[in-house]
N, C-alpha and C positions, 0 to 999 in steps of 0.2 A: 916379251911377256914377263910377268913377275916370276920369281923362283918360287918353288914349291914351300909351303908353310913349314915343312919339316926340316928345311935347310936353314931357317932363320936361327940365329944364335939365341941362347935363353935370354928372356927379359927378366929384369929385377922383380916384377911382380910374380912372374912364374917361379922364380927361384924362391922367393918367400913362401909361396904355397907348397912347394916341394919339400923345403926344409921343415916346414910345420908338419906336413904329413909324415915325413921320415921320423921326426921326433915322436909323434904319437904312435907309430908302428914299433920303433925300437924300444920305447919304454915298456911295452908289453911283455918283452921277452928278456930284459937285462936288468941286473941290479944297478944301483946308482954308481958303484965304482967301476962299472964296465967302461973300457976306453972307448968303444964304438958308441955307446949311449952318450957319454960326456962330449964326444966330438960332434954328435948330431945336435946336441943342446947348444953348443957354441956356434954352429953353423945357423941354427934358428936365430940365436941372439944376434949375430952379425947381420943376418938378412933383415931383421926388424930395424936395427940401427941405420943400415944403408938405405932402407925404405923411408926413413924419417928425415931425409935431407932438407925438405922445404917445410916440413910440418912436424911438430914433436910427437905426433900420434900417427898411427897407421890404422885404418878402420876397414874390417872385412865383414861384409854384410850379404845376405841373401835376399834378392828380389826377384819375384817371378821365376823362381827355380834356377837363377843364375847368381853367380858371385859378383859383387861390385867391391872394388878396392878404391878407397878414397872417393867413394861416390861415382866411380866410373866403372861401366861393365868390363869385367876381366875378360881379356881376349887371349886365347891360348891356342896351342897347336894340337893336331889330331894326335900326336904321340903322347899327349898329356891328358888324353880323355879319361883314362882309368883313374889317374891321380885326382882330377877335378871332381869327377863323379863320385869317387870314393869320399872326398872331403865333404861334398854336399850331403851324402847319406849320413856321414858321421855327425855333421851339424844338425840335420833335420831330425835325426833319431833321438837327439838330446833336446830338441825344442829350441836350440840356439839360432836366433836370428842374426847374430853378429857378435864380433869382439872388437874392442879397441885396445891396441897395444901401444905402450909409450916407449919413447927412446931411452927411458930411464931403466929399461930391462937390461941395458948394457952394464948397469952397476949391480944388478941382482946376482946373488950366488948361484952356481950351477945347480946346487941342491934344490933351490926354490923353484927354478924353471922346471926341473924334473918333477917336483911335487905338483906343479900346475898341469903338467902333461898327464900324471896319474889320476888327477881329479877328474879331468875330461874323459878319460878312458873309463874309469870306474862308474862315472855317472850313467853310462849305458845300462847298467845293471839295477838302477834305482827306479822306484815307482814313479817318482816325480823328478826326472833328471835335472831340469832347469833350476828348480828351487834348491836342489842339492848342491848343484855347482855354486849357485849365488851364495849359499850359507858358507861354503868352505873358502870362497874367495874374500870374504869379508875381512877387514883389518888391514894394517899397514904392510903386512908381509907381501901382499899381492897388489900393491898400490899402482903397479905398472900395467895392469889388465883390467878391463871393464867389460861387462856384458852390455850389448847394445839391444834395445827393443825398438824395432822400426816400424811396427804395425803394418807392414807390407806396403807402405807408401813409398813411392819411387823417390829417389834423392832429388832435391831441388834442381840440381844441375841437369838431371835427366828430364824433368818435367819441362824445364826451360827449352831443352833441345827439341822435344816433342812440339812445344808451341811454335818454335821456329820452323820446323818441319811443315807443320799445318799451314802456317802463313805463307811460306815459300811455295807450297803446292797451289793453294787456292789463289794466291797472287799471280802465279804463272798461268793458271787457267783464265783468270780475268784478262791478263795481258794478251794471251793467244786470241781470246774473243775479241778483244779491242782491235787488234791487227786485222783479223779476219773481216770484222764489220766495216773498218775504214777502206780495206781493199775492195770489198763488195761494192761500197758506195762511191769508189774512185776518189777518195781522199788520200792526200799524202800522209804517209805513216813511217815513223822511225822505230827503232828497236833498242834504243839505249836502256829503257826499263827492262826489256826482255833479257838483255845481256847481264844486267845486274842480278836478276832473279836466277838465272842459271848459275851464276857465281855462287849464290847462296845455297842452291841445290848441291853444287860440288862441295862446298864447305861442310854441309850436313852429312854428305856421303862419306867424307873423310873421318867423321866422327862415329857413325853408325849406319851401316849398310842396311841392317834389318829394318831400321825405322823407315827408310825410303821404300823398301820393298813393301812394307805395310801400306804406305801411302798409295802404292800403285794398284791396290785392290779396290779403290774407289770407282764405282760404276754409276753412270747416270744415262738411262736409256734415251731420254729426250735431249740430253746435251752430248751425245755420243762422240761426235767429231772432235770436240774440244777436250773432253776428259780422256778420250783416247790419245790425243795428241800429247798431253802432259804425261800420261802413263808410259807411252812409247819413249818419251825423253828421259823419264826416271829409269826404265829398264835398261835403256841404251847406256846411260851414265854408269849404272852398276856394272854392266857388262864390260864398259871401257875401263873402269877402274880395275876389274879383275884381270885385264891383259896388260895393265901397266901403262896406259896412255898418260901423257903429260897433262898438266893442268889446263894449258892453253888448247890442247887437242880436245880435252873433255868439254870445255866450254863451247867449242864449235860443234861438237857432237850433240850437246844438249839443245842447242839452237836448231840443229837439223831435226831433232826429234819433235820440237815444239812446232816447227813450220812444215813438216813433211806433207801434211794433208791440207795446206792452205788453198789448194786448187779446188777442193770439194765445196768451198763457199759459194762457188758459181754453179754448183749443180742443184737442181730443184729439189725441194723436200719430196716431191712425188716420186721422184726416182730413188732417192736415198732411203726412203721409208716405205717403198712398195713391197707389200707382202707377197705379191705373186712373182713368178718368174720374169726377169727383165727380158725385154726384146733385144734383138742384136743391136739395134740403133741405141738403146738405153745403156747396153753394157759397154758399148764403145764409147759413150759419154763418160762413164765411170773410169774406163781405161785411159781417158785422156787427163785424168787429174794430176798425175805426176808432171806432165808438161805444163799444165796450167799453174801448178805450184811454183815451177821455175819461173814462169812469166811473172808471177806475183812477187817472187824473190828479187827479180830485177828491178822492180818498181820501188822496193824498199829504200828509205833514205838511211844509207849506211855506207861505210867505205867499200870500194869495189873489190879490195882483197879479200874481204870477209865473204861477200856475195860469191866470188869465184870459187871459194873453198866449200861453201855449204851447198852450191847448186848440184854438183854431181851426185852426192848421196841422196838428195832429195829426188832427183831424177830417177835414180836406180832402185829406190826402195821397194818396188814391185817386181824387179827383175829377180830371177832365181840364180842360184849358184852355177847352174849350167847354161845361164844366159837365155833361158825361156822366160816366160812371164811377159810383162809389158812394161813400158811401151815396146812394141814390136819394130825392131829395125835390124839391119845387117850390123853385126858387132863382132869384133874379135877380141877387143881389150877386156879383160876380166873385170868383174864387178869390183869396186873399190872397197876398202875396209869398212868405212863408215856405211856405205850401202848395205854390205853384208850384215853389219850390226842392226841397222834400222830394220832390215827385212825380218829378222828373228824377233825383235821386240815387237814389231807391228803385227805379226801373225799371232804370236802368243796372246797378246792382249785382245785381239780381234776374236780368237777362238774362245776366250774365257768371258766374253761380254755378250749379253743378250742382243739379239738383232731382230728386226722385224721378220726376217725369214727364218730365224732360229731363236725362237723365244727361250728355249732351255739351252743355255751355254754348256760348253764342255767344262768339266771339273779341271782345275789346273794340272793335276797329275796326268789326266788322260790327254789333255792337249799337249803336254810335253811328250808323252809316249808316241802320239801320232806325228809330232814334228820330227822326232828321232828317225821315223821311217823315211823321212826325205833328206837325211844327212847325205851330203855328196851330190845330190841332185837339186833340192830345193834350197838347201842351206849349207854354208860353210861348215863342214863337219867338226873342225876343230873349235870354231866359235860356238857351235851349238853344244858341244861337250862342256865347254866352260860355262855356258849358260845354264845348262842342266845342273851342273855341280853347284852353281851359284844358288839356284832355287831349291835344290834338293828333290828327292823323290816325290814329296808332298809339299809343293811351294806354299809360301805364306798366304793365308786366306783359305786354304783347302778345308772343307768341312769333313771330319772324320767320325765315323761311328765306331765306338770301341766295344770290346767283349764284355765290359763291365756294365753295358747298358747306357754309358755316357756318351755325349757327343762333344766334340772339341774342335776349335780352329787352329790350325797349324800357325804357330807364332813366328817360328824361324827354325832353320836347321843349322845349328852352329857348325862353323868350319871344322871343329873337332869332333862333331857327333857322328853317330851312325846315320847314313843318308836316309834310311827308311824309317827312322825313329825320331821325328822332330819334337820340339817343345810344342805343347798344345795348351790352349786356354779352354778349360772345361766351361761349357754353357749350361746354365741351369734355368729351368722353367720359371718365369715370373708369374705364373698362374693367370696370365691374361693373353694367351696364345703368342707370347713372346719370350725372350730369353734375357738373362742377366749374367754379368760375369761371375765365373766361379773361380777356382783356384787355378794357377799354371802348374802343369806337370810335365816331367820329362819321360817320353815314351821308352826311353833307354833304361829307366830305373828298374831294378830288380828286387824281388823279394829277398831280404837278407837271410832267411831260413832255407827256402827252396832253390834260390838262384834263378827262378824263373821271371820273366818280365811281368810286371804288375798289370800292365794294360797292353792289349794287342788291337791292331787295326782290323776291323771286319769289312768296312766298305768306305770309299771315298765318295763325297757328293760335291756339287757346286753349292755354295752357301745360299744362293738364290732360291733353291729347292726348299729352304726352311725360311725365306723371306729375311735373310740375314745380310747386312752390309758389314763386311769383316772389319773395315776401318773404324767403325763405331765402337768395336769391342777392343781392337788391338792398340789403338792410339790413346 
């Protein structure tokens, strides 16, 4: 498994943010001739210069309550939470959406850099901080710094990544449907396209895990088997990444997720969508679908080595950690790693989806809570803990009612944040029994005067209770 995030060495971007923050703090309490203050200014200058290796500028901006550096989301560690949150509050209290710093700061006198830091600090006491800052930064003296106005539009690179994620998700959905229909009609089918799509999902995951988790909130009652398969693949990939699987292993895991329910294509809709309790015979038919999935995998036109590696997890995905579950047979060999991953992803997505026998799904946080009760019996306790930490107390797409009277969708729980205080997207009534996007807020944000949290969670709900499809707002 990967090492804890706190053990990773400091990254250049984090060093830049820390030296910037330290400069802003030390300039509050020292005169310009103080050695500690001058050293903090030099460290800040060096961090800017070192960050401008491939570009003569470095841009620090705020989008959706998160810092972006060079138009990429800033990833930092839990030990840096107070630092980053403090900087976010500093920027937001002054109306700053961003700053662009030039490598030419390396030629600026120390006194000029200190003057810049004092301007930013003193702006907090002004009636119109942003205008006050802009006025004092005019002229050649501060040619190495520029205020950025981003209008809260995501960077082009981020928008392009989101489009790639959507395409990969829906193309994967189409590919699974195509394979399922060809198997049902007994036509030959290969999986070359499916393998390429899984590779694209792995690429996106390496760039932004929260984006794929947002995709996994997509629900389609009428097309449940296929959307469920893609969601299980996405959740499994995210969990696989968290435990440090190799790229090759991740690709196999993704294929397992997409194909784990192929055997259901042979089960009649009357059974799959039966609202009443299933008869024993009907339930036995459902329980046979892992075996049918294996039979379908054997028929695929792909190399035998791949089939040999994806068959066991697909066969095992309804087994439990204690080897109960189904298919029922005498077994002493423990459930494999991929099978244990699939079973966690499968149950979580099933519990948070509407079913004909359960029209009101469990809210994501409640589903996680119920699953933790099965740790060590139903699920691998270590993997389940990693899964819980990955999703946070309130997983992406959880609808939260706040004590301010607002409602918000959980966007993500950053690795560095408090697990029970995610980033949320506030939803505002559109006046037509629907909602529109409001502003993103961090529930860890505190009032600067009282020190109390600005917003607190009153209740969590499944977004379907409000007729909300989370992906429509989060992507």
